[in-house]
PDB file of N, CA, C and O in Angstrom:
ATOM      1  N   MET A   1      46.209  89.251 -46.543  1.00  0.00           N
ATOM      2  CA  MET A   1      45.310  89.475 -47.655  1.00  0.00           C
ATOM      3  C   MET A   1      44.179  90.388 -47.203  1.00  0.00           C
ATOM      4  O   MET A   1      43.702  90.278 -46.073  1.00  0.00           O
ATOM      5  N   SER A   2      43.752  91.279 -48.074  1.00  0.00           N
ATOM      6  CA  SER A   2      42.667  92.198 -47.780  1.00  0.00           C
ATOM      7  C   SER A   2      41.374  91.437 -47.532  1.00  0.00           C
ATOM      8  O   SER A   2      41.106  90.451 -48.218  1.00  0.00           O
ATOM      9  N   PRO A   3      40.560  91.872 -46.561  1.00  0.00           N
ATOM     10  CA  PRO A   3      39.284  91.212 -46.318  1.00  0.00           C
ATOM     11  C   PRO A   3      38.368  91.238 -47.537  1.00  0.00           C
ATOM     12  O   PRO A   3      37.518  90.361 -47.685  1.00  0.00           O
ATOM     13  N   LEU A   4      38.528  92.235 -48.414  1.00  0.00           N
ATOM     14  CA  LEU A   4      37.698  92.296 -49.608  1.00  0.00           C
ATOM     15  C   LEU A   4      38.039  91.207 -50.608  1.00  0.00           C
ATOM     16  O   LEU A   4      37.183  90.775 -51.380  1.00  0.00           O
ATOM     17  N   LEU A   5      39.281  90.765 -50.594  1.00  0.00           N
ATOM     18  CA  LEU A   5      39.720  89.790 -51.575  1.00  0.00           C
ATOM     19  C   LEU A   5      39.756  88.370 -51.027  1.00  0.00           C
ATOM     20  O   LEU A   5      39.921  87.425 -51.798  1.00  0.00           O
ATOM     21  N   ARG A   6      39.609  88.196 -49.731  1.00  0.00           N
ATOM     22  CA  ARG A   6      39.652  86.877 -49.124  1.00  0.00           C
ATOM     23  C   ARG A   6      38.409  86.099 -49.495  1.00  0.00           C
ATOM     24  O   ARG A   6      37.306  86.645 -49.481  1.00  0.00           O
ATOM     25  N   ARG A   7      38.571  84.847 -49.821  1.00  0.00           N
ATOM     26  CA  ARG A   7      37.446  84.011 -50.194  1.00  0.00           C
ATOM     27  C   ARG A   7      36.914  83.310 -48.960  1.00  0.00           C
ATOM     28  O   ARG A   7      37.662  82.652 -48.237  1.00  0.00           O
ATOM     29  N   ASP A   8      35.634  83.453 -48.724  1.00  0.00           N
ATOM     30  CA  ASP A   8      34.954  82.806 -47.619  1.00  0.00           C
ATOM     31  C   ASP A   8      34.166  81.641 -48.197  1.00  0.00           C
ATOM     32  O   ASP A   8      33.291  81.845 -49.037  1.00  0.00           O
ATOM     33  N   LYS A   9      34.464  80.424 -47.759  1.00  0.00           N
ATOM     34  CA  LYS A   9      33.814  79.239 -48.312  1.00  0.00           C
ATOM     35  C   LYS A   9      32.300  79.301 -48.209  1.00  0.00           C
ATOM     36  O   LYS A   9      31.604  78.751 -49.063  1.00  0.00           O
ATOM     37  N   ASN A  10      31.778  79.953 -47.189  1.00  0.00           N
ATOM     38  CA  ASN A  10      30.336  80.026 -46.994  1.00  0.00           C
ATOM     39  C   ASN A  10      29.666  81.084 -47.858  1.00  0.00           C
ATOM     40  O   ASN A  10      28.446  81.054 -48.016  1.00  0.00           O
ATOM     41  N   ARG A  11      30.420  82.009 -48.417  1.00  0.00           N
ATOM     42  CA  ARG A  11      29.843  83.119 -49.182  1.00  0.00           C
ATOM     43  C   ARG A  11      30.046  82.982 -50.685  1.00  0.00           C
ATOM     44  O   ARG A  11      29.563  83.821 -51.445  1.00  0.00           O
ATOM     45  N   GLY A  12      30.735  81.963 -51.122  1.00  0.00           N
ATOM     46  CA  GLY A  12      30.967  81.802 -52.555  1.00  0.00           C
ATOM     47  C   GLY A  12      32.217  82.533 -53.001  1.00  0.00           C
ATOM     48  O   GLY A  12      33.053  82.910 -52.179  1.00  0.00           O
ATOM     49  N   PRO A  13      32.345  82.735 -54.307  1.00  0.00           N
ATOM     50  CA  PRO A  13      33.558  83.353 -54.837  1.00  0.00           C
ATOM     51  C   PRO A  13      33.706  84.807 -54.407  1.00  0.00           C
ATOM     52  O   PRO A  13      32.728  85.548 -54.304  1.00  0.00           O
ATOM     53  N   GLY A  14      34.946  85.194 -54.162  1.00  0.00           N
ATOM     54  CA  GLY A  14      35.247  86.579 -53.840  1.00  0.00           C
ATOM     55  C   GLY A  14      35.488  87.359 -55.112  1.00  0.00           C
ATOM     56  O   GLY A  14      35.504  86.773 -56.195  1.00  0.00           O
ATOM     57  N   PRO A  15      35.678  88.672 -55.012  1.00  0.00           N
ATOM     58  CA  PRO A  15      35.869  89.508 -56.194  1.00  0.00           C
ATOM     59  C   PRO A  15      36.996  89.038 -57.108  1.00  0.00           C
ATOM     60  O   PRO A  15      36.875  89.127 -58.330  1.00  0.00           O
ATOM     61  N   ALA A  16      38.087  88.539 -56.535  1.00  0.00           N
ATOM     62  CA  ALA A  16      39.224  88.125 -57.360  1.00  0.00           C
ATOM     63  C   ALA A  16      38.908  86.875 -58.184  1.00  0.00           C
ATOM     64  O   ALA A  16      39.658  86.534 -59.098  1.00  0.00           O
ATOM     65  N   ASP A  17      37.815  86.197 -57.873  1.00  0.00           N
ATOM     66  CA  ASP A  17      37.405  85.004 -58.609  1.00  0.00           C
ATOM     67  C   ASP A  17      36.375  85.309 -59.693  1.00  0.00           C
ATOM     68  O   ASP A  17      35.899  84.391 -60.360  1.00  0.00           O
ATOM     69  N   ARG A  18      36.028  86.568 -59.878  1.00  0.00           N
ATOM     70  CA  ARG A  18      34.942  86.958 -60.778  1.00  0.00           C
ATOM     71  C   ARG A  18      35.480  87.658 -62.023  1.00  0.00           C
ATOM     72  O   ARG A  18      36.569  88.232 -62.016  1.00  0.00           O
ATOM     73  N   THR A  19      34.689  87.594 -63.086  1.00  0.00           N
ATOM     74  CA  THR A  19      35.005  88.298 -64.326  1.00  0.00           C
ATOM     75  C   THR A  19      33.826  89.177 -64.716  1.00  0.00           C
ATOM     76  O   THR A  19      32.690  88.712 -64.816  1.00  0.00           O
ATOM     77  N   VAL A  20      34.116  90.452 -64.935  1.00  0.00           N
ATOM     78  CA  VAL A  20      33.107  91.404 -65.385  1.00  0.00           C
ATOM     79  C   VAL A  20      33.345  91.658 -66.867  1.00  0.00           C
ATOM     80  O   VAL A  20      34.455  91.986 -67.286  1.00  0.00           O
ATOM     81  N   THR A  21      32.287  91.502 -67.648  1.00  0.00           N
ATOM     82  CA  THR A  21      32.354  91.724 -69.086  1.00  0.00           C
ATOM     83  C   THR A  21      31.464  92.907 -69.444  1.00  0.00           C
ATOM     84  O   THR A  21      30.307  92.980 -69.031  1.00  0.00           O
ATOM     85  N   LEU A  22      32.021  93.825 -70.211  1.00  0.00           N
ATOM     86  CA  LEU A  22      31.250  94.937 -70.746  1.00  0.00           C
ATOM     87  C   LEU A  22      30.981  94.651 -72.213  1.00  0.00           C
ATOM     88  O   LEU A  22      31.912  94.514 -73.006  1.00  0.00           O
ATOM     89  N   VAL A  23      29.707  94.561 -72.575  1.00  0.00           N
ATOM     90  CA  VAL A  23      29.309  94.421 -73.967  1.00  0.00           C
ATOM     91  C   VAL A  23      28.983  95.833 -74.440  1.00  0.00           C
ATOM     92  O   VAL A  23      28.054  96.467 -73.940  1.00  0.00           O
ATOM     93  N   ALA A  24      29.756  96.316 -75.407  1.00  0.00           N
ATOM     94  CA  ALA A  24      29.676  97.720 -75.809  1.00  0.00           C
ATOM     95  C   ALA A  24      29.840  97.848 -77.313  1.00  0.00           C
ATOM     96  O   ALA A  24      30.020  96.861 -78.026  1.00  0.00           O
ATOM     97  N   LYS A  25      29.773  99.094 -77.778  1.00  0.00           N
ATOM     98  CA  LYS A  25      30.054  99.371 -79.193  1.00  0.00           C
ATOM     99  C   LYS A  25      30.837 100.660 -79.281  1.00  0.00           C
ATOM    100  O   LYS A  25      30.723 101.515 -78.402  1.00  0.00           O
ATOM    101  N   PRO A  26      31.628 100.816 -80.323  1.00  0.00           N
ATOM    102  CA  PRO A  26      32.398 102.038 -80.512  1.00  0.00           C
ATOM    103  C   PRO A  26      31.474 103.252 -80.632  1.00  0.00           C
ATOM    104  O   PRO A  26      30.402 103.175 -81.233  1.00  0.00           O
ATOM    105  N   GLY A  27      31.911 104.379 -80.046  1.00  0.00           N
ATOM    106  CA  GLY A  27      31.182 105.625 -80.160  1.00  0.00           C
ATOM    107  C   GLY A  27      29.978 105.754 -79.241  1.00  0.00           C
ATOM    108  O   GLY A  27      29.181 106.680 -79.397  1.00  0.00           O
ATOM    109  N   CYS A  28      29.836 104.861 -78.308  1.00  0.00           N
ATOM    110  CA  CYS A  28      28.684 104.861 -77.394  1.00  0.00           C
ATOM    111  C   CYS A  28      29.070 105.570 -76.098  1.00  0.00           C
ATOM    112  O   CYS A  28      29.913 105.076 -75.350  1.00  0.00           O
ATOM    113  N   HIS A  29      28.454 106.735 -75.823  1.00  0.00           N
ATOM    114  CA  HIS A  29      28.824 107.486 -74.619  1.00  0.00           C
ATOM    115  C   HIS A  29      28.388 106.761 -73.349  1.00  0.00           C
ATOM    116  O   HIS A  29      29.074 106.868 -72.333  1.00  0.00           O
ATOM    117  N   LEU A  30      27.280 106.032 -73.367  1.00  0.00           N
ATOM    118  CA  LEU A  30      26.894 105.242 -72.188  1.00  0.00           C
ATOM    119  C   LEU A  30      27.898 104.126 -71.934  1.00  0.00           C
ATOM    120  O   LEU A  30      28.168 103.773 -70.786  1.00  0.00           O
ATOM    121  N   CYS A  31      28.450 103.572 -73.011  1.00  0.00           N
ATOM    122  CA  CYS A  31      29.480 102.530 -72.885  1.00  0.00           C
ATOM    123  C   CYS A  31      30.737 103.109 -72.238  1.00  0.00           C
ATOM    124  O   CYS A  31      31.364 102.461 -71.399  1.00  0.00           O
ATOM    125  N   ASP A  32      31.098 104.314 -72.626  1.00  0.00           N
ATOM    126  CA  ASP A  32      32.258 104.979 -72.033  1.00  0.00           C
ATOM    127  C   ASP A  32      32.046 105.198 -70.533  1.00  0.00           C
ATOM    128  O   ASP A  32      32.954 104.972 -69.734  1.00  0.00           O
ATOM    129  N   ASP A  33      30.848 105.638 -70.159  1.00  0.00           N
ATOM    130  CA  ASP A  33      30.540 105.851 -68.743  1.00  0.00           C
ATOM    131  C   ASP A  33      30.599 104.533 -67.971  1.00  0.00           C
ATOM    132  O   ASP A  33      31.168 104.469 -66.882  1.00  0.00           O
ATOM    133  N   ALA A  34      30.007 103.486 -68.543  1.00  0.00           N
ATOM    134  CA  ALA A  34      29.997 102.173 -67.894  1.00  0.00           C
ATOM    135  C   ALA A  34      31.420 101.641 -67.731  1.00  0.00           C
ATOM    136  O   ALA A  34      31.774 101.119 -66.674  1.00  0.00           O
ATOM    137  N   ARG A  35      32.239 101.776 -68.784  1.00  0.00           N
ATOM    138  CA  ARG A  35      33.622 101.303 -68.747  1.00  0.00           C
ATOM    139  C   ARG A  35      34.397 101.967 -67.615  1.00  0.00           C
ATOM    140  O   ARG A  35      35.162 101.307 -66.912  1.00  0.00           O
ATOM    141  N   GLU A  36      34.200 103.260 -67.441  1.00  0.00           N
ATOM    142  CA  GLU A  36      34.910 103.995 -66.395  1.00  0.00           C
ATOM    143  C   GLU A  36      34.605 103.406 -65.006  1.00  0.00           C
ATOM    144  O   GLU A  36      35.513 103.198 -64.201  1.00  0.00           O
ATOM    145  N   VAL A  37      33.338 103.145 -64.741  1.00  0.00           N
ATOM    146  CA  VAL A  37      32.951 102.581 -63.444  1.00  0.00           C
ATOM    147  C   VAL A  37      33.498 101.163 -63.288  1.00  0.00           C
ATOM    148  O   VAL A  37      34.066 100.819 -62.252  1.00  0.00           O
ATOM    149  N   ILE A  38      33.324 100.349 -64.321  1.00  0.00           N
ATOM    150  CA  ILE A  38      33.749  98.945 -64.238  1.00  0.00           C
ATOM    151  C   ILE A  38      35.255  98.832 -64.072  1.00  0.00           C
ATOM    152  O   ILE A  38      35.727  98.040 -63.256  1.00  0.00           O
ATOM    153  N   VAL A  39      36.007  99.600 -64.820  1.00  0.00           N
ATOM    154  CA  VAL A  39      37.471  99.558 -64.710  1.00  0.00           C
ATOM    155  C   VAL A  39      37.909  99.949 -63.301  1.00  0.00           C
ATOM    156  O   VAL A  39      38.783  99.303 -62.722  1.00  0.00           O
ATOM    157  N   ARG A  40      37.318 100.986 -62.757  1.00  0.00           N
ATOM    158  CA  ARG A  40      37.672 101.426 -61.406  1.00  0.00           C
ATOM    159  C   ARG A  40      37.362 100.340 -60.371  1.00  0.00           C
ATOM    160  O   ARG A  40      38.210 100.016 -59.539  1.00  0.00           O
ATOM    161  N   VAL A  41      36.164  99.784 -60.418  1.00  0.00           N
ATOM    162  CA  VAL A  41      35.745  98.792 -59.425  1.00  0.00           C
ATOM    163  C   VAL A  41      36.554  97.507 -59.551  1.00  0.00           C
ATOM    164  O   VAL A  41      37.019  96.970 -58.546  1.00  0.00           O
ATOM    165  N   THR A  42      36.727  97.009 -60.771  1.00  0.00           N
ATOM    166  CA  THR A  42      37.472  95.755 -60.924  1.00  0.00           C
ATOM    167  C   THR A  42      38.936  95.925 -60.521  1.00  0.00           C
ATOM    168  O   THR A  42      39.530  95.008 -59.953  1.00  0.00           O
ATOM    169  N   ALA A  43      39.517  97.077 -60.806  1.00  0.00           N
ATOM    170  CA  ALA A  43      40.913  97.323 -60.407  1.00  0.00           C
ATOM    171  C   ALA A  43      41.038  97.351 -58.885  1.00  0.00           C
ATOM    172  O   ALA A  43      41.978  96.786 -58.326  1.00  0.00           O
ATOM    173  N   GLU A  44      40.102  98.000 -58.225  1.00  0.00           N
ATOM    174  CA  GLU A  44      40.151  98.089 -56.761  1.00  0.00           C
ATOM    175  C   GLU A  44      39.925  96.742 -56.097  1.00  0.00           C
ATOM    176  O   GLU A  44      40.540  96.446 -55.073  1.00  0.00           O
ATOM    177  N   LEU A  45      39.044  95.918 -56.672  1.00  0.00           N
ATOM    178  CA  LEU A  45      38.681  94.646 -56.034  1.00  0.00           C
ATOM    179  C   LEU A  45      39.477  93.445 -56.535  1.00  0.00           C
ATOM    180  O   LEU A  45      39.431  92.373 -55.932  1.00  0.00           O
ATOM    181  N   GLY A  46      40.201  93.620 -57.626  1.00  0.00           N
ATOM    182  CA  GLY A  46      40.997  92.522 -58.159  1.00  0.00           C
ATOM    183  C   GLY A  46      40.219  91.580 -59.060  1.00  0.00           C
ATOM    184  O   GLY A  46      40.692  90.485 -59.364  1.00  0.00           O
ATOM    185  N   ALA A  47      39.037  91.987 -59.489  1.00  0.00           N
ATOM    186  CA  ALA A  47      38.247  91.168 -60.412  1.00  0.00           C
ATOM    187  C   ALA A  47      38.793  91.345 -61.826  1.00  0.00           C
ATOM    188  O   ALA A  47      39.402  92.366 -62.147  1.00  0.00           O
ATOM    189  N   ALA A  48      38.567  90.345 -62.658  1.00  0.00           N
ATOM    190  CA  ALA A  48      38.986  90.436 -64.055  1.00  0.00           C
ATOM    191  C   ALA A  48      37.988  91.286 -64.833  1.00  0.00           C
ATOM    192  O   ALA A  48      36.798  91.305 -64.519  1.00  0.00           O
ATOM    193  N   PHE A  49      38.482  91.988 -65.853  1.00  0.00           N
ATOM    194  CA  PHE A  49      37.639  92.806 -66.712  1.00  0.00           C
ATOM    195  C   PHE A  49      37.945  92.473 -68.158  1.00  0.00           C
ATOM    196  O   PHE A  49      39.103  92.338 -68.551  1.00  0.00           O
ATOM    197  N   GLU A  50      36.876  92.341 -68.948  1.00  0.00           N
ATOM    198  CA  GLU A  50      37.027  92.161 -70.390  1.00  0.00           C
ATOM    199  C   GLU A  50      35.923  92.954 -71.080  1.00  0.00           C
ATOM    200  O   GLU A  50      34.879  93.244 -70.495  1.00  0.00           O
ATOM    201  N   GLU A  51      36.180  93.291 -72.320  1.00  0.00           N
ATOM    202  CA  GLU A  51      35.188  94.040 -73.090  1.00  0.00           C
ATOM    203  C   GLU A  51      34.973  93.337 -74.414  1.00  0.00           C
ATOM    204  O   GLU A  51      35.919  92.857 -75.039  1.00  0.00           O
ATOM    205  N   LYS A  52      33.710  93.280 -74.838  1.00  0.00           N
ATOM    206  CA  LYS A  52      33.358  92.673 -76.116  1.00  0.00           C
ATOM    207  C   LYS A  52      32.606  93.696 -76.954  1.00  0.00           C
ATOM    208  O   LYS A  52      31.719  94.394 -76.463  1.00  0.00           O
ATOM    209  N   ASP A  53      32.974  93.771 -78.215  1.00  0.00           N
ATOM    210  CA  ASP A  53      32.376  94.699 -79.158  1.00  0.00           C
ATOM    211  C   ASP A  53      31.159  94.039 -79.801  1.00  0.00           C
ATOM    212  O   ASP A  53      31.287  93.060 -80.536  1.00  0.00           O
ATOM    213  N   ILE A  54      29.994  94.577 -79.521  1.00  0.00           N
ATOM    214  CA  ILE A  54      28.747  93.999 -80.015  1.00  0.00           C
ATOM    215  C   ILE A  54      28.675  94.004 -81.542  1.00  0.00           C
ATOM    216  O   ILE A  54      27.962  93.192 -82.130  1.00  0.00           O
ATOM    217  N   THR A  55      29.403  94.907 -82.182  1.00  0.00           N
ATOM    218  CA  THR A  55      29.371  94.975 -83.645  1.00  0.00           C
ATOM    219  C   THR A  55      30.206  93.874 -84.285  1.00  0.00           C
ATOM    220  O   THR A  55      30.128  93.663 -85.495  1.00  0.00           O
ATOM    221  N   GLN A  56      30.998  93.177 -83.491  1.00  0.00           N
ATOM    222  CA  GLN A  56      31.860  92.122 -84.023  1.00  0.00           C
ATOM    223  C   GLN A  56      31.370  90.714 -83.675  1.00  0.00           C
ATOM    224  O   GLN A  56      32.020  89.729 -84.025  1.00  0.00           O
ATOM    225  N   ASP A  57      30.225  90.614 -82.986  1.00  0.00           N
ATOM    226  CA  ASP A  57      29.743  89.313 -82.530  1.00  0.00           C
ATOM    227  C   ASP A  57      28.239  89.204 -82.796  1.00  0.00           C
ATOM    228  O   ASP A  57      27.443  89.807 -82.077  1.00  0.00           O
ATOM    229  N   PRO A  58      27.841  88.446 -83.815  1.00  0.00           N
ATOM    230  CA  PRO A  58      26.419  88.349 -84.171  1.00  0.00           C
ATOM    231  C   PRO A  58      25.529  87.858 -83.025  1.00  0.00           C
ATOM    232  O   PRO A  58      24.400  88.329 -82.886  1.00  0.00           O
ATOM    233  N   GLU A  59      26.006  86.941 -82.219  1.00  0.00           N
ATOM    234  CA  GLU A  59      25.196  86.429 -81.111  1.00  0.00           C
ATOM    235  C   GLU A  59      24.952  87.518 -80.061  1.00  0.00           C
ATOM    236  O   GLU A  59      23.825  87.703 -79.602  1.00  0.00           O
ATOM    237  N   LEU A  60      26.017  88.238 -79.685  1.00  0.00           N
ATOM    238  CA  LEU A  60      25.858  89.338 -78.730  1.00  0.00           C
ATOM    239  C   LEU A  60      24.951  90.418 -79.303  1.00  0.00           C
ATOM    240  O   LEU A  60      24.120  90.983 -78.592  1.00  0.00           O
ATOM    241  N   HIS A  61      25.113  90.702 -80.590  1.00  0.00           N
ATOM    242  CA  HIS A  61      24.273  91.696 -81.252  1.00  0.00           C
ATOM    243  C   HIS A  61      22.803  91.308 -81.144  1.00  0.00           C
ATOM    244  O   HIS A  61      21.964  92.139 -80.795  1.00  0.00           O
ATOM    245  N   HIS A  62      22.492  90.064 -81.438  1.00  0.00           N
ATOM    246  CA  HIS A  62      21.117  89.566 -81.369  1.00  0.00           C
ATOM    247  C   HIS A  62      20.556  89.658 -79.945  1.00  0.00           C
ATOM    248  O   HIS A  62      19.408  90.058 -79.749  1.00  0.00           O
ATOM    249  N   LEU A  63      21.369  89.287 -78.962  1.00  0.00           N
ATOM    250  CA  LEU A  63      20.906  89.240 -77.575  1.00  0.00           C
ATOM    251  C   LEU A  63      20.745  90.623 -76.939  1.00  0.00           C
ATOM    252  O   LEU A  63      19.793  90.857 -76.196  1.00  0.00           O
ATOM    253  N   TYR A  64      21.675  91.537 -77.229  1.00  0.00           N
ATOM    254  CA  TYR A  64      21.776  92.744 -76.416  1.00  0.00           C
ATOM    255  C   TYR A  64      21.693  94.072 -77.168  1.00  0.00           C
ATOM    256  O   TYR A  64      21.872  95.121 -76.549  1.00  0.00           O
ATOM    257  N   TRP A  65      21.429  94.069 -78.480  1.00  0.00           N
ATOM    258  CA  TRP A  65      21.538  95.288 -79.258  1.00  0.00           C
ATOM    259  C   TRP A  65      20.788  96.472 -78.649  1.00  0.00           C
ATOM    260  O   TRP A  65      21.314  97.585 -78.653  1.00  0.00           O
ATOM    261  N   GLU A  66      19.587  96.270 -78.129  1.00  0.00           N
ATOM    262  CA  GLU A  66      18.792  97.373 -77.596  1.00  0.00           C
ATOM    263  C   GLU A  66      19.109  97.705 -76.146  1.00  0.00           C
ATOM    264  O   GLU A  66      18.504  98.616 -75.581  1.00  0.00           O
ATOM    265  N   GLN A  67      20.046  96.986 -75.530  1.00  0.00           N
ATOM    266  CA  GLN A  67      20.342  97.190 -74.119  1.00  0.00           C
ATOM    267  C   GLN A  67      21.735  97.740 -73.845  1.00  0.00           C
ATOM    268  O   GLN A  67      22.056  98.019 -72.690  1.00  0.00           O
ATOM    269  N   ILE A  68      22.572  97.905 -74.864  1.00  0.00           N
ATOM    270  CA  ILE A  68      23.957  98.268 -74.592  1.00  0.00           C
ATOM    271  C   ILE A  68      24.064  99.629 -73.921  1.00  0.00           C
ATOM    272  O   ILE A  68      23.241 100.510 -74.167  1.00  0.00           O
ATOM    273  N   PRO A  69      25.051  99.803 -73.092  1.00  0.00           N
ATOM    274  CA  PRO A  69      26.018  98.782 -72.679  1.00  0.00           C
ATOM    275  C   PRO A  69      25.380  97.773 -71.724  1.00  0.00           C
ATOM    276  O   PRO A  69      24.485  98.096 -70.942  1.00  0.00           O
ATOM    277  N   VAL A  70      25.869  96.557 -71.818  1.00  0.00           N
ATOM    278  CA  VAL A  70      25.409  95.471 -70.958  1.00  0.00           C
ATOM    279  C   VAL A  70      26.590  95.012 -70.115  1.00  0.00           C
ATOM    280  O   VAL A  70      27.703  94.850 -70.615  1.00  0.00           O
ATOM    281  N   THR A  71      26.334  94.810 -68.845  1.00  0.00           N
ATOM    282  CA  THR A  71      27.356  94.316 -67.929  1.00  0.00           C
ATOM    283  C   THR A  71      27.021  92.874 -67.564  1.00  0.00           C
ATOM    284  O   THR A  71      25.908  92.566 -67.137  1.00  0.00           O
ATOM    285  N   LEU A  72      28.008  91.997 -67.743  1.00  0.00           N
ATOM    286  CA  LEU A  72      27.869  90.597 -67.355  1.00  0.00           C
ATOM    287  C   LEU A  72      28.833  90.313 -66.214  1.00  0.00           C
ATOM    288  O   LEU A  72      29.937  90.857 -66.182  1.00  0.00           O
ATOM    289  N   ILE A  73      28.430  89.478 -65.293  1.00  0.00           N
ATOM    290  CA  ILE A  73      29.330  88.988 -64.260  1.00  0.00           C
ATOM    291  C   ILE A  73      29.370  87.476 -64.405  1.00  0.00           C
ATOM    292  O   ILE A  73      28.356  86.790 -64.274  1.00  0.00           O
ATOM    293  N   ASP A  74      30.564  86.977 -64.678  1.00  0.00           N
ATOM    294  CA  ASP A  74      30.754  85.545 -64.915  1.00  0.00           C
ATOM    295  C   ASP A  74      29.783  85.020 -65.977  1.00  0.00           C
ATOM    296  O   ASP A  74      29.247  83.918 -65.857  1.00  0.00           O
ATOM    297  N   GLY A  75      29.568  85.831 -67.014  1.00  0.00           N
ATOM    298  CA  GLY A  75      28.758  85.412 -68.142  1.00  0.00           C
ATOM    299  C   GLY A  75      27.260  85.598 -67.978  1.00  0.00           C
ATOM    300  O   GLY A  75      26.506  85.320 -68.910  1.00  0.00           O
ATOM    301  N   ARG A  76      26.810  86.058 -66.823  1.00  0.00           N
ATOM    302  CA  ARG A  76      25.384  86.264 -66.583  1.00  0.00           C
ATOM    303  C   ARG A  76      25.084  87.766 -66.546  1.00  0.00           C
ATOM    304  O   ARG A  76      25.837  88.547 -65.965  1.00  0.00           O
ATOM    305  N   GLN A  77      23.978  88.152 -67.173  1.00  0.00           N
ATOM    306  CA  GLN A  77      23.639  89.572 -67.236  1.00  0.00           C
ATOM    307  C   GLN A  77      23.422  90.142 -65.842  1.00  0.00           C
ATOM    308  O   GLN A  77      22.673  89.599 -65.030  1.00  0.00           O
ATOM    309  N   HIS A  78      24.102  91.254 -65.595  1.00  0.00           N
ATOM    310  CA  HIS A  78      23.993  91.955 -64.316  1.00  0.00           C
ATOM    311  C   HIS A  78      23.217  93.261 -64.481  1.00  0.00           C
ATOM    312  O   HIS A  78      22.352  93.574 -63.662  1.00  0.00           O
ATOM    313  N   ASP A  79      23.512  94.009 -65.514  1.00  0.00           N
ATOM    314  CA  ASP A  79      22.947  95.343 -65.691  1.00  0.00           C
ATOM    315  C   ASP A  79      22.933  95.706 -67.164  1.00  0.00           C
ATOM    316  O   ASP A  79      23.565  95.043 -67.986  1.00  0.00           O
ATOM    317  N   PHE A  80      22.201  96.770 -67.490  1.00  0.00           N
ATOM    318  CA  PHE A  80      22.267  97.334 -68.836  1.00  0.00           C
ATOM    319  C   PHE A  80      22.010  98.833 -68.757  1.00  0.00           C
ATOM    320  O   PHE A  80      21.439  99.326 -67.784  1.00  0.00           O
ATOM    321  N   TRP A  81      22.431  99.541 -69.779  1.00  0.00           N
ATOM    322  CA  TRP A  81      22.374 100.995 -69.950  1.00  0.00           C
ATOM    323  C   TRP A  81      23.273 101.749 -68.977  1.00  0.00           C
ATOM    324  O   TRP A  81      24.127 102.513 -69.426  1.00  0.00           O
ATOM    325  N   ARG A  82      23.126 101.574 -67.695  1.00  0.00           N
ATOM    326  CA  ARG A  82      23.948 102.280 -66.701  1.00  0.00           C
ATOM    327  C   ARG A  82      24.515 101.272 -65.713  1.00  0.00           C
ATOM    328  O   ARG A  82      23.924 100.218 -65.476  1.00  0.00           O
ATOM    329  N   VAL A  83      25.665 101.604 -65.140  1.00  0.00           N
ATOM    330  CA  VAL A  83      26.279 100.753 -64.127  1.00  0.00           C
ATOM    331  C   VAL A  83      26.237 101.489 -62.801  1.00  0.00           C
ATOM    332  O   VAL A  83      26.794 102.578 -62.665  1.00  0.00           O
ATOM    333  N   ASP A  84      25.580 100.894 -61.838  1.00  0.00           N
ATOM    334  CA  ASP A  84      25.535 101.445 -60.491  1.00  0.00           C
ATOM    335  C   ASP A  84      26.721 100.870 -59.722  1.00  0.00           C
ATOM    336  O   ASP A  84      26.801  99.661 -59.502  1.00  0.00           O
ATOM    337  N   GLU A  85      27.640 101.746 -59.318  1.00  0.00           N
ATOM    338  CA  GLU A  85      28.882 101.286 -58.692  1.00  0.00           C
ATOM    339  C   GLU A  85      28.620 100.460 -57.434  1.00  0.00           C
ATOM    340  O   GLU A  85      29.232  99.408 -57.248  1.00  0.00           O
ATOM    341  N   LYS A  86      27.739 100.914 -56.590  1.00  0.00           N
ATOM    342  CA  LYS A  86      27.454 100.185 -55.346  1.00  0.00           C
ATOM    343  C   LYS A  86      26.864  98.806 -55.638  1.00  0.00           C
ATOM    344  O   LYS A  86      27.242  97.819 -55.008  1.00  0.00           O
ATOM    345  N   ARG A  87      25.947  98.742 -56.584  1.00  0.00           N
ATOM    346  CA  ARG A  87      25.328  97.469 -56.950  1.00  0.00           C
ATOM    347  C   ARG A  87      26.368  96.510 -57.537  1.00  0.00           C
ATOM    348  O   ARG A  87      26.336  95.314 -57.249  1.00  0.00           O
ATOM    349  N   LEU A  88      27.285  97.023 -58.355  1.00  0.00           N
ATOM    350  CA  LEU A  88      28.340  96.195 -58.927  1.00  0.00           C
ATOM    351  C   LEU A  88      29.253  95.655 -57.835  1.00  0.00           C
ATOM    352  O   LEU A  88      29.583  94.469 -57.834  1.00  0.00           O
ATOM    353  N   ARG A  89      29.659  96.506 -56.915  1.00  0.00           N
ATOM    354  CA  ARG A  89      30.507  96.062 -55.810  1.00  0.00           C
ATOM    355  C   ARG A  89      29.819  94.958 -55.004  1.00  0.00           C
ATOM    356  O   ARG A  89      30.447  93.959 -54.650  1.00  0.00           O
ATOM    357  N   THR A  90      28.543  95.139 -54.718  1.00  0.00           N
ATOM    358  CA  THR A  90      27.795  94.143 -53.958  1.00  0.00           C
ATOM    359  C   THR A  90      27.723  92.824 -54.718  1.00  0.00           C
ATOM    360  O   THR A  90      27.909  91.759 -54.129  1.00  0.00           O
ATOM    361  N   ALA A  91      27.459  92.886 -56.008  1.00  0.00           N
ATOM    362  CA  ALA A  91      27.378  91.682 -56.818  1.00  0.00           C
ATOM    363  C   ALA A  91      28.705  90.937 -56.885  1.00  0.00           C
ATOM    364  O   ALA A  91      28.734  89.716 -57.035  1.00  0.00           O
ATOM    365  N   LEU A  92      29.794  91.675 -56.774  1.00  0.00           N
ATOM    366  CA  LEU A  92      31.121  91.048 -56.798  1.00  0.00           C
ATOM    367  C   LEU A  92      31.535  90.515 -55.434  1.00  0.00           C
ATOM    368  O   LEU A  92      32.602  89.917 -55.296  1.00  0.00           O
ATOM    369  N   GLY A  93      30.705  90.727 -54.441  1.00  0.00           N
ATOM    370  CA  GLY A  93      30.992  90.184 -53.116  1.00  0.00           C
ATOM    371  C   GLY A  93      31.779  91.115 -52.223  1.00  0.00           C
ATOM    372  O   GLY A  93      32.331  90.678 -51.213  1.00  0.00           O
ATOM    373  N   ALA A  94      31.844  92.392 -52.570  1.00  0.00           N
ATOM    374  CA  ALA A  94      32.599  93.361 -51.756  1.00  0.00           C
ATOM    375  C   ALA A  94      31.699  94.031 -50.751  1.00  0.00           C
ATOM    376  O   ALA A  94      32.155  94.874 -49.979  1.00  0.00           O
TER     377      ALA A  94
END
């Protein structure tokens, strides 16, 4: 198993145990940029990726409308507007 994907009991969950969620909306160029980075990083590290459309979820709309795109890791806000690839990798334990 790759050292990046191996789970170390002392360090918490590894990348393959994490889920990255992109909260986005159609037609958003920042969302497109964020998606590109997130898809690349999650594919390389084996983390799960999901996307939620803020226009289809009133709760997400209320919480994040002025911050999209918003990146969540395991349901907790990680970033908004831009995704820093290095910071995302670090947060995923890589």
